[in-house]
C-alpha positions as CSV (number, residue, x, y, z in Angstrom):
1,X,190.4,182.8,147.2
2,X,192.3,186.0,147.2
3,X,195.6,187.0,148.9
4,X,197.3,190.2,149.7
5,X,200.8,191.7,150.0
6,X,202.4,194.7,151.6
7,X,205.9,196.1,151.4
8,X,208.4,195.9,154.3
9,X,211.7,197.6,154.8
10,X,214.8,196.1,153.2
11,X,213.1,195.1,149.8
12,X,210.8,192.6,151.5
13,X,207.2,191.7,151.0
14,X,204.7,190.1,153.3
15,X,202.4,187.7,151.5
16,X,199.1,186.8,153.3
17,X,196.4,184.3,152.4
18,X,193.2,183.7,154.5
19,X,192.7,180.3,156.1
20,X,189.5,178.7,157.4
21,X,188.3,179.8,160.9
22,X,189.8,178.0,163.8
23,X,187.5,174.9,164.5
24,X,187.5,175.5,168.3
25,X,187.4,179.3,168.7
26,X,185.9,180.4,165.4
27,X,188.6,183.1,165.1
28,X,189.8,184.1,161.6
29,X,193.3,182.9,160.6
30,X,195.7,183.7,157.8
31,X,199.0,182.3,156.5
32,X,201.8,184.8,156.3
33,X,205.2,184.6,154.6
34,X,207.8,187.2,154.1
35,X,210.0,187.1,151.0
36,X,212.8,189.1,149.6
37,X,211.8,189.9,146.0
38,X,210.6,192.6,143.6
39,X,207.0,193.6,143.5
40,X,206.6,191.5,140.2
41,X,208.3,188.5,141.8
42,X,206.0,189.0,144.9
43,X,203.0,188.8,142.8
44,X,204.1,185.4,141.3
45,X,204.9,184.0,144.7
46,X,201.6,185.1,146.1
47,X,199.8,183.4,143.3
48,X,201.8,180.2,144.0
49,X,200.9,180.5,147.7
50,X,197.2,180.9,147.0
51,X,197.3,177.7,144.9
52,X,199.2,175.8,147.6
53,X,196.7,176.8,150.3
54,X,193.7,175.9,148.0
55,X,195.0,172.5,147.2
56,X,195.7,171.9,150.8
57,X,192.1,172.7,151.8
58,X,190.4,170.6,149.0
59,X,187.8,168.2,150.6
60,X,185.4,165.6,149.4
61,X,182.1,166.5,150.9
62,X,180.5,163.2,149.7
63,X,182.7,160.8,151.8
64,X,181.0,159.4,155.0
65,X,182.8,158.4,158.1
66,X,181.8,154.8,157.3
67,X,183.6,155.2,153.9
68,X,186.6,156.6,155.6
69,X,186.8,153.8,158.1
70,X,186.7,151.2,155.3
71,X,189.5,153.0,153.5
72,X,191.6,153.5,156.7
73,X,191.3,149.7,157.5
74,X,192.4,148.8,154.0
75,X,195.3,151.1,154.3
76,X,196.4,149.7,157.7
77,X,196.1,146.1,156.3
78,X,198.3,147.1,153.3
79,X,200.9,148.4,155.7
80,X,201.1,145.1,157.6
81,X,199.0,146.0,160.6
82,X,198.4,142.9,162.9
83,X,195.0,141.1,162.2
84,X,194.3,141.2,166.0
85,X,194.9,144.9,166.0
86,X,192.5,145.4,163.0
87,X,190.0,143.3,164.7
88,X,190.1,145.6,167.8
89,X,189.6,148.7,165.6
90,X,186.7,146.9,163.9
91,X,185.1,146.1,167.2
92,X,185.3,149.8,168.4
93,X,184.0,150.9,165.1
94,X,180.9,148.9,165.5
95,X,180.2,150.9,168.6
96,X,180.5,154.3,166.7
97,X,179.0,153.3,163.4
98,X,175.2,153.3,164.4
99,X,175.8,156.9,165.7
100,X,178.1,158.6,163.1
101,X,178.6,156.2,160.3
102,X,176.3,158.0,157.8
103,X,177.6,161.5,158.7
104,X,179.7,163.2,156.0
105,X,183.3,164.2,157.1
106,X,182.4,167.8,156.3
107,X,179.6,167.8,158.9
108,X,181.8,166.5,161.7
109,X,182.8,169.0,164.4
110,X,184.6,168.8,167.7
111,X,181.1,169.1,169.5
112,X,180.0,166.1,167.5
113,X,182.6,163.9,169.2
114,X,182.1,165.4,172.6
115,X,178.4,164.5,172.3
116,X,179.3,161.0,171.2
117,X,181.6,160.5,174.2
118,X,178.7,161.7,176.5
119,X,176.2,159.3,174.9
120,X,178.5,156.3,175.1
121,X,179.2,157.0,178.8
122,X,175.4,157.5,179.4
123,X,174.8,154.1,177.7
124,X,177.1,152.3,180.1
125,X,180.4,152.2,178.1
126,X,183.5,152.4,180.4
127,X,186.0,155.3,180.4
128,X,188.7,153.0,179.0
129,X,186.5,152.1,176.0
130,X,185.6,155.7,175.3
131,X,189.3,156.8,175.6
132,X,190.3,154.1,173.1
133,X,187.5,155.1,170.7
134,X,188.8,158.7,171.0
135,X,192.3,157.7,170.1
136,X,191.2,155.6,167.2
137,X,188.9,158.4,165.8
138,X,191.7,160.9,166.3
139,X,194.1,158.7,164.3
140,X,191.6,157.9,161.6
141,X,190.6,161.5,160.9
142,X,194.2,162.5,161.1
143,X,194.9,160.1,158.2
144,X,191.9,161.7,156.5
145,X,193.7,165.0,156.8
146,X,196.8,163.7,155.4
147,X,194.7,162.4,152.4
148,X,193.3,166.0,152.1
149,X,189.8,164.8,152.7
150,X,189.3,167.3,155.5
151,X,190.8,170.7,156.4
152,X,191.0,170.1,160.1
153,X,190.9,167.1,162.4
154,X,187.8,167.7,164.6
155,X,188.8,165.1,167.1
156,X,191.9,166.9,167.9
157,X,190.2,169.3,170.3
158,X,187.6,166.8,171.6
159,X,187.6,166.0,175.3
160,X,187.6,162.3,176.2
161,X,186.8,161.3,179.7
162,X,189.6,160.9,182.2
163,X,190.8,157.3,182.7
164,X,193.1,156.0,185.2
165,X,194.0,152.4,184.3
166,X,194.4,150.1,187.3
167,X,197.2,147.8,187.6
168,X,196.6,144.0,187.0
169,X,196.4,142.3,190.2
170,X,199.2,139.7,190.7
171,X,199.4,136.8,193.3
172,X,202.2,136.4,195.8
173,X,204.6,133.6,195.4
174,X,202.7,131.3,197.9
175,X,199.4,131.9,196.1
176,X,201.0,131.1,192.7
177,X,202.5,127.9,193.9
178,X,199.1,126.9,195.3
179,X,197.4,127.7,192.0
180,X,200.0,125.7,190.0
181,X,199.5,122.7,192.4
182,X,195.7,122.8,191.8
183,X,196.3,123.2,188.0
184,X,198.8,120.3,188.0
185,X,196.3,117.9,189.5
186,X,193.9,118.5,186.6
187,X,196.3,119.3,183.6
188,X,200.1,118.9,184.1
189,X,200.5,120.3,180.6
190,X,198.7,123.6,181.5
191,X,200.7,123.7,184.7
192,X,204.0,123.5,182.6
193,X,202.7,126.2,180.4
194,X,202.1,128.5,183.3
195,X,205.5,127.8,184.8
196,X,207.1,128.7,181.5
197,X,205.0,132.0,181.3
198,X,206.4,132.8,184.7
199,X,210.0,131.9,184.2
200,X,210.4,133.4,180.7
201,X,208.0,136.4,181.2
202,X,206.7,135.8,177.7
203,X,203.3,136.8,176.6
204,X,200.7,134.0,176.2
205,X,200.6,134.3,172.4
206,X,204.3,134.1,172.2
207,X,204.7,130.9,174.1
208,X,201.9,129.3,172.2
209,X,203.8,130.0,168.9
210,X,206.8,128.2,170.2
211,X,207.9,124.9,168.4
212,X,210.5,122.2,169.5
213,X,213.0,124.0,167.3
214,X,213.0,126.8,169.8
215,X,214.0,124.6,172.7
216,X,217.6,124.3,173.5
217,X,219.7,122.7,176.3
218,X,218.9,125.4,178.9
219,X,216.9,128.0,177.1
220,X,214.0,128.7,174.8
221,X,213.7,131.2,171.9
222,X,210.9,133.6,171.8
223,X,210.6,135.0,168.3
224,X,207.0,135.0,167.1
225,X,203.4,134.9,168.4
226,X,199.9,133.5,167.4
227,X,196.8,135.4,167.0
228,X,193.3,134.2,166.0
229,X,192.0,135.3,162.6
230,X,189.4,138.0,162.4
231,X,187.4,135.7,160.0
232,X,186.9,132.0,160.1
233,X,188.6,129.7,162.8
234,X,192.1,130.0,161.7
235,X,195.4,131.0,163.5
236,X,198.0,133.4,162.2
237,X,201.7,133.2,163.2
238,X,203.3,136.6,163.4
239,X,206.1,138.6,164.9
240,X,206.1,139.4,168.6
241,X,204.0,142.4,169.8
242,X,207.1,144.7,169.7
243,X,209.0,142.9,167.1
244,X,211.8,142.0,169.6
245,X,213.1,138.4,170.0
246,X,215.2,136.7,172.7
247,X,216.7,133.5,173.9
248,X,215.6,133.1,177.5
249,X,217.1,130.8,180.0
250,X,215.0,128.2,181.8
251,X,215.7,125.7,184.6
252,X,216.8,122.2,184.2
253,X,213.4,120.9,185.8
254,X,211.5,122.7,183.0
255,X,213.8,121.4,180.3
256,X,213.3,117.8,181.6
257,X,209.5,118.2,181.6
258,X,209.7,119.7,178.1
259,X,211.8,116.7,177.0
260,X,209.2,114.3,178.4
261,X,206.4,116.1,176.5
262,X,208.4,116.0,173.3
263,X,208.9,112.3,173.8
264,X,205.2,111.8,174.0
265,X,204.6,113.6,170.9
266,X,207.4,111.7,169.1
267,X,205.8,108.4,170.2
268,X,202.3,109.5,169.2
269,X,203.7,110.3,165.6
270,X,205.4,106.9,165.4
271,X,202.3,105.1,166.3
272,X,200.5,106.8,163.4
273,X,203.5,106.3,161.2
274,X,204.0,110.1,160.9
275,X,207.3,111.9,160.7
276,X,208.1,113.9,163.7
277,X,210.0,117.1,163.1
278,X,211.2,120.1,165.1
279,X,208.5,122.5,163.7
280,X,205.7,120.9,165.6
281,X,204.1,123.1,168.4
282,X,205.0,122.4,172.0
283,X,201.5,123.1,173.2
284,X,199.0,121.4,171.0
285,X,195.4,120.4,170.8
286,X,196.4,117.2,169.2
287,X,199.0,114.6,170.4
288,X,201.1,115.2,167.3
289,X,201.9,118.9,167.8
290,X,200.2,120.0,164.6
291,X,197.8,122.5,165.9
292,X,198.7,124.9,168.7
293,X,196.5,125.9,171.6
294,X,194.3,128.8,170.8
295,X,194.9,132.0,173.0
296,X,191.1,132.2,173.8
297,X,191.2,128.6,174.8
298,X,193.9,129.0,177.2
299,X,192.2,132.1,178.6
300,X,189.1,129.9,179.3
301,X,191.1,127.1,180.8
302,X,192.7,129.5,183.2
303,X,189.5,131.1,184.1
304,X,188.0,127.6,185.0
305,X,191.2,126.8,187.0
306,X,190.8,130.0,189.0
307,X,187.2,129.3,189.8
308,X,187.9,125.7,190.8
309,X,190.7,126.6,193.1
310,X,189.0,129.8,194.4
311,X,192.0,132.0,193.3
312,X,190.1,135.1,192.4
313,X,191.4,137.1,189.4
314,X,195.1,137.3,190.3
315,X,196.4,134.3,188.5
316,X,196.1,135.3,184.8
317,X,198.6,135.0,182.0
318,X,199.4,138.7,182.3
319,X,199.7,138.4,186.0
320,X,202.5,135.8,185.3
321,X,204.4,138.3,183.5
322,X,204.0,141.0,186.2
323,X,205.0,138.5,188.9
324,X,208.1,137.6,186.9
325,X,209.1,141.2,186.5
326,X,208.5,142.0,190.2
327,X,210.4,139.0,191.5
328,X,213.4,139.8,189.2
329,X,213.5,143.4,190.1
330,X,213.2,142.6,193.9
331,X,216.3,140.4,193.4
332,X,218.3,143.3,192.1
333,X,217.8,142.9,188.3
334,X,217.7,146.3,186.7
335,X,214.5,147.7,185.1
336,X,216.1,147.6,181.8
337,X,217.1,144.0,182.1
338,X,213.6,143.1,183.1
339,X,212.2,145.0,180.0
340,X,214.5,143.0,177.7
341,X,213.4,139.7,179.2
342,X,209.7,140.7,178.7
343,X,210.5,141.8,175.2
344,X,208.9,145.2,175.9
345,X,209.8,148.3,173.9
346,X,209.7,150.8,176.7
347,X,211.0,150.6,180.2
348,X,208.2,152.9,181.3
349,X,205.7,150.3,180.5
350,X,207.7,147.9,182.6
351,X,207.8,150.2,185.5
352,X,204.2,151.4,185.4
353,X,202.4,148.1,184.8
354,X,204.6,145.3,185.7
355,X,207.2,145.9,188.4
356,X,205.6,145.9,191.9
357,X,207.6,146.6,195.1
358,X,208.0,143.6,197.3
359,X,206.7,143.3,200.8
360,X,210.3,143.1,202.0
361,X,211.3,146.2,200.1
362,X,208.4,148.2,201.6
363,X,209.5,147.0,205.1
364,X,213.1,148.0,204.5
365,X,212.0,151.3,203.3
366,X,209.9,152.0,206.4
367,X,212.7,150.9,208.7
368,X,215.2,153.3,207.0
369,X,212.8,156.2,207.0
370,X,211.9,155.6,210.7
371,X,215.5,155.7,211.8
372,X,215.8,159.2,210.5
373,X,213.3,160.3,213.2
374,X,215.1,158.7,216.0
375,X,217.6,161.0,217.9
């Protein structure tokens, strides 16, 4: 690689080193720096600049996209990425691997990924899935660039399909009460779980991780969550999704029902001559609180309950959070306070996906605007 220099007024020199062509336009590029130096000093600085550019452009032509994925996943795991997140990355990779797994990084171009997205869409993949794959590939190859395995990130200029996420449908209060009533007839414990989801606004995985040590006189602590292991049948207790924690107030009726459930666990332990301690899980597959409900099991139970009661798809665990947020906001609770109760990191997420205007608010808005048209 050769560079060049040219003098400029004021004892300055412009140093120029050629760069690879632009990956999208194919135009030639160069790196230019202006320094104040003698001609001899400029030669030394130019030599250093050439070495710097050459080192930044070093690539390993032998590495494949499959090998990069393995290295990237190991890197994420070493940085403490959640097992559930890693599992979702691996699931998306299994879609890409048959098509691009054997391709060398040096052979990948922007057109490669545009063609990939088109093929996935033609094969029936949804736009949401393809957009997530695009984001993952962009992040993974961005890391490859940091590792100096590639000169440019080919996904940076790729064009994923347009995806407009739909809001999760939520029930109104009357439908929710009807759903709770039908669930209570079949499983009072599941009904209690749903009521706590609604009142606390907690995520399903967070409430499943709660133990009796988290329950207080009029509140419950939300400080961790549970996820299912990517391999085997185990469960992993980890921090909440955003890392936030909170002590959330709950009503006396729920406290009383929790106390009754705790008493049942305590009695079961005594009958088996087992020590009962505060670290036993509130919602458990065994009568002793040793094994928490699995998130997937709760999802299946809710699905069966919706079908049995003909409640459609509105009464989901996420819908409970959205209903909680909407009810609080309609009552005058600020968006920020709602965000804090739901342990979310961004108030924009709360507004876009959880808070819905109430029918009463919509009627009031219509009435106010209509008055402006009356003389």
